[in-house]
C-alpha positions in Angstrom: -85.4 118.3 -17.6 -84.1 116.4 -14.5 -85.9 113.1 -14.1 -86.4 111.3 -10.8 -87.9 107.9 -10.0 -90.2 108.3 -7.0 -93.3 107.0 -5.3 -96.7 108.3 -6.2 -99.3 107.7 -3.6 -102.6 106.0 -4.5 -105.3 104.3 -2.4 -107.6 105.7 0.1 -107.0 107.1 3.6 -105.1 104.8 5.8 -104.7 102.3 2.9 -101.7 103.5 1.0 -100.6 102.0 -2.3 -97.8 103.5 -4.3 -96.9 103.5 -8.0 -93.2 103.9 -8.8 -93.0 106.6 -11.5 -90.5 108.5 -13.5 -91.3 112.2 -13.2 -89.8 115.6 -13.7 -88.2 116.8 -10.4 -90.3 120.0 -10.5 -93.7 118.2 -10.6 -95.6 117.5 -7.4 -95.6 114.1 -5.6 -99.0 113.0 -7.1 -98.7 115.2 -10.2 -97.6 114.6 -13.8 -95.3 111.7 -14.6 -93.6 110.2 -17.6 -94.0 106.5 -17.0 -95.1 104.0 -14.4 -92.2 101.6 -13.8 -93.6 99.6 -10.8 -95.8 99.3 -7.8 -95.3 99.1 -4.0 -98.0 97.8 -1.6 -96.7 98.3 2.0 -99.9 96.8 3.6 -99.3 93.2 2.5 -97.1 90.9 4.5 -94.3 90.9 3.2 -94.7 94.2 1.3 -95.3 93.6 -2.4 -92.9 95.2 -4.8 -93.4 94.8 -8.6 -90.9 96.4 -11.0 -90.8 96.6 -14.8 -87.0 95.9 -14.9 -86.5 96.8 -18.6 -88.2 100.2 -18.2 -86.5 100.8 -14.9 -83.0 100.0 -16.4 -83.7 102.2 -19.4 -84.6 105.2 -17.2 -81.6 104.6 -14.9 -79.3 104.5 -17.8 -80.9 107.7 -19.2 -79.9 109.5 -16.1 -83.0 109.4 -13.9 -82.1 109.5 -10.2 -84.1 107.3 -7.8 -85.3 108.8 -4.5 -83.9 107.2 -1.3 -87.0 105.1 -0.7 -87.1 103.9 -4.3 -83.4 103.0 -4.2 -84.0 100.9 -1.1 -87.0 99.2 -2.8 -85.0 98.4 -5.9 -82.1 97.0 -3.8 -84.5 94.9 -1.8 -86.3 93.5 -4.9 -82.9 92.7 -6.6 -81.8 90.8 -3.5 -85.1 88.9 -3.3 -84.9 88.1 -7.1 -81.3 86.9 -6.8 -82.1 84.7 -3.8 -85.2 83.3 -5.6 -83.1 82.5 -8.7 -80.4 80.8 -6.6 -83.1 78.7 -4.9 -84.6 77.8 -8.2 -81.3 76.9 -9.7 -80.5 74.8 -6.6 -83.8 73.0 -6.8 -83.5 72.3 -10.6 -79.9 71.3 -10.1 -81.0 68.6 -7.7 -83.5 67.2 -10.2 -80.9 67.1 -13.0 -78.5 65.1 -10.9 -81.2 62.4 -10.5 -81.3 62.6 -6.7 -84.5 61.7 -5.0 -86.0 63.0 -1.8 -88.0 59.8 -1.3 -86.4 57.6 1.3 -85.5 54.1 0.1 -85.5 55.1 -3.5 -82.2 55.0 -5.3 -81.2 57.7 -7.8 -82.1 56.9 -11.3 -84.3 53.9 -10.5 -88.0 53.8 -11.5 -90.7 51.6 -10.1 
């Protein structure tokens, strides 16, 4: 059984919403699937991508092949997550050093 990770369309007409699913390659687009590993909402600004990373990594390591669109979404989400973690580490690093963003207030001094 060859597994693929692809989009399954949900939502009403002209309001698409997708679930990212692991399915057998022979089943139809909106047919049977094995597991839901995320969601994609293209109508929000920016488009919302939610992934269950543990489940996604498990299926990728088991040999499931992502579709072109899902591969792009995974790559985009990983880039967003890494930039967010870099920003978070940068902000928490500034707090650990004792620097202050308030003008006229020296580092390490309290009023």
